[in-house]
N, C-alpha and C positions, 0 to 999 in steps of 0.2 A: 502493501500500499505504499502510496505517493504520499505528499503536503498538499494539505489544503491550510489558507492563512486565515486564520479565525481572531478579528479584534475584539476583544469584551471590552463595551467600557461600561460605566456606571458612573456615578455620584463623585466625581474626583479624581474617576480613573483613572490609569496612565493607559493607553492602549499598548496589547501585548500578543505576542503570537503564539498559537497554539497550531500543532500540527496536525491534521485528521485525513482519511479519507485516502482515495486510489489516483488523485489528479490534480496535479497545481493548477488553482483558480476557484472562481466562486459558482455555487450552483452546479457543479459537476459531478459531486456526491448527495448519497444519501441521508444530509446531513439533518439532524431534528428540527423540525419545522418550528419548533415554539422554544427554541433556544431563545435566551432572551439577550441582545447585544445590549441594548440600553433601555433605561426605564424614565420616564418622565411623569412624575404626579399619579395619575393610574392608566398613564399608556405605556406601551412596552413596542419595541423596536426589536422584532427576531433577528436571527441571522439570515433566515430565510428572507426577508426582505430586504437587509443587506445584499446578501448576495444576487439578488435579481439586480441592482445597480452596477453590476461590478462586471464587465464585457471580460468571456472567459480566457481570452488571448494574453489577460497581464500576465507576467510574471508576479510572482508570489509577492516580493517584495515590494512590487507597484501595486498588488492587492491591498495589502495590507497598507499603503499609505492612501489610498485611493478609497478605502474601506471606513477609516480615519474620518476622513474629510467627510462622506457622506452622513457618519454617527454625528459629527458634529454638528454638519448641516439640520439635521434630524431635530437636536435638541436646540437650537437654536429657536427651531420653527415652534415648538414646545412649549418653550417658555412665552411666546411669543403669544401666541396664540389661548395660553393660562390667563394672561395680564387682559388680554380684548375681551375674554368671557366674564373676567372679574370686573372689569372697566364699563362694558358697555351695558345699558338696558337690556331686557330680554326684547322689546321689540324694534331693537337695533343688530338683535343674532338673529332673526329670522329672517332667511335668505330662500323659503322655500318657493317662494311665486319666482325668484329669479333661477332659483336650480330646475323648476320646473319647466321654463321659456326656453334654458338652455338643450335641457334634457329631450324638449321636440324639435330646437333647433337642429343639435347631432342626430336623431333619429331620422328627420325628414332631407337630410343631407346626406346618410349614407344609401337613405333609400334611391333618392336623385343618383345618386353616381352609380347605382347599381343599374337603374332603371336605362339613365343615357349608357354605359357601355354598354349595355345591350342591345343597344337600337341605333346607335348614331353609327350614320355613314361618313367617317375619319377620312373618305379622300375626296380632296380638290381638284378638281382641272384648270389646268392654265388659264383657259377660256372662261370656266368660272372667274378665276380670281380675277383676270383683266378687265371683265363686266363691272365685277365690282369696282373696281379699280379706277375706270372711264365714270361710272357714277358718282365719285367723292373723293378727286385726287387731295381736295383741300384736306382731307384727313393722315394726309401722309407729306405735310409741309415741312420740312427739312431745318432742323437746327444749326446743324455747323454741313459742314462740305461733303459731300461721298464722294469715292474715287471708284473707278475700276482700274486696276492697277495691275501688276505683275511685278515680283521682284523675284532677286537670287544675291545671298551673300556668304562668306566665308571668309576662313583666316587668307590676308594677303598671302602669308607665306606659301600658302596651297597650289596661286595661280602662277601660271606660267603664260607666254605670249598666246599658246596656244590657243589654250581655254579661254583666255578671255578673248580670242577672238571667237571662238565657237559659242558662248555664252552670250555675246554682242550679236553675232548675228540671227542665233536660236529667238531670243526673247524679239529680236524685230519681225521676225518671221509670224505671217498668218496661217501657216500651213499647218494643221492639227498635228501631222506627224513629225512636223519639228517639232512642237512642244510638247509632247508627248513623249520624246527622246529626252527632250531636255529635263523633262521630269524626272526619268530613269537615272539621265547622268548626276541628277542632284542626288537622288537616294542615295546612287552606292558611292558620291564623294563626301556625305554629310554635309550638305550646302544647306543651308533655312532658304527654303523657296515657296514660293506660289506663284505658278506658273500657268495658270488657266485666265484669259483676259474675260471672262464672264463673271467672276469673281468682285463684288463691292464691298467696300470699306470704308467705315467711317474711320474721316481724315487721323482722329486720334489715336484709333485703333491701329492704323498702318504704320504712324510715325514711331510706335512703340516699336514695331519690330526693324523700319528703316528710318534712323535718325536724323533725317534732311530739313536742314535748314528753310524754313521758309519765311522769306522776306515780304513777298507780294503772292500770295495765294493765287488772284485771280489770273496771273499772266503765267505762274509756275505750272499751274494745274493741269494748265489748255497746251502746254508746251506736249507734243508727242515722242519726243525726239529719246533718245535714251537717254539715261543719266547715270553718270558713273561718279563714284567720290570714293574716299579711305578716310575711316575714324576706327580708332584706337586696336589697328592690327587687323581689321576687316576691309575688305572691298567689298560692296554694295553697287546692285547693278537694277534698275529700277526704272517701271516707263507706265506713262498712264495713258489709259485708251479712254477714255472720258470721265466725265466730272460734273457733281449737280451743286450749287453752290447756296447757302441758308436762304430760308424763305421759299423755296421752289419748291412744291412738287417732289418726292423721291422718286426717282426712276423706278418704274415697275418690278423689275427684278429687285433693285435693293427692299421694295416692299412687300415683296411676295411672301415672306416669312410673316410677317403680322397681318397682310390681308386674308393670310390661311387661318390665321387664328381669330380672327374677327368673325367668317364665315363660319366655322365651326362654333364660336362661341353663340350665334345667331341661331344655327340648328338646334343647338344646346337647350336654347331659351324657349324655340318653338316647342320643340318635345316635351318640355316641360309643363307649358301653358295648355299645351292639348291633354294631357296627362293628367291639369289641375281641372280641367271643364270636363271631364269625359268622368272622374269622381266624382265630381261637383254634381254631374246627373244621373249619373247612377244612386248619389244616395238621397237625392229629391225623390226619386222614384219608386224607393224602398220607403220609402215614409222615413228615414233615420235624421232627416234634419226639419227644424221647424224655427220661424221667427215669432214675434209678435207683431201683432199687426199693426198696420202704421198708425192708424188713431189712437188703440189703445195706448202703444208708445208714447205717443204725444200728449196723451191726459199724462202718463206717468210722472214724464219729463215735465210739464207744470207743474204736478203737485209736491215734486222735488225740489222746484225753485220758492215756491211759497213756504 
């Protein structure tokens, strides 16, 4: 039998280690479920409850350290709860209405998720997404530049005149065969790269990959020539294929993921609205629902105001 860390904590006690069981870690052995790890007033925190919060893959010494933190956190929570129970009047300790509301929300959310998962068509065609985009391009107004760009960078020491020439010619080519061959070369030579011309980047994200200095972005991003520069012993090759500026609608390809999410969200809402209407009709037909007549309700409200 191997060791299992059991920290035992109580009033003023130190965390100690005990060895038990057939595997290091928490919750992997048949520990006594009622064994007490800590006590606070009339409440106890069992070893099983502590173990449930400790990942099995932790080393024994890490398990002991984390267990001590878990127990200390539980004790701190209990003294605060005790103080709140003593300080607050009973009316301020009654959360039954809030708990019931929260339970209903959890219940309906769990059912809606399962209902939608069983029925939602998760495929959005390019044609459907483009129609959505055309109907409301203002929804996709840009806050910053986006660019369609390709780049390669690698240590300067790894470059020869021939490899420089190869990268330059491949990046200026519009032939998909050349682009595919360049990607293979980058992988084989551990070059950081993104060589697919259809990829759109937020400018900030691109500049984290390629630390180019931009002084006049409108002019520089409109330059379609290959850009090459050295920085911190690396050589960068960069080409801009297209760009859009802040305030303009994002290009369709750059916005397509967001468009797909909006379409799927609309489908989900439609499914749930239909579900609610069907359940409502069924409940009325079965006589499971009733409301107070309008006249009687008005009389009751008037009487309540007098």
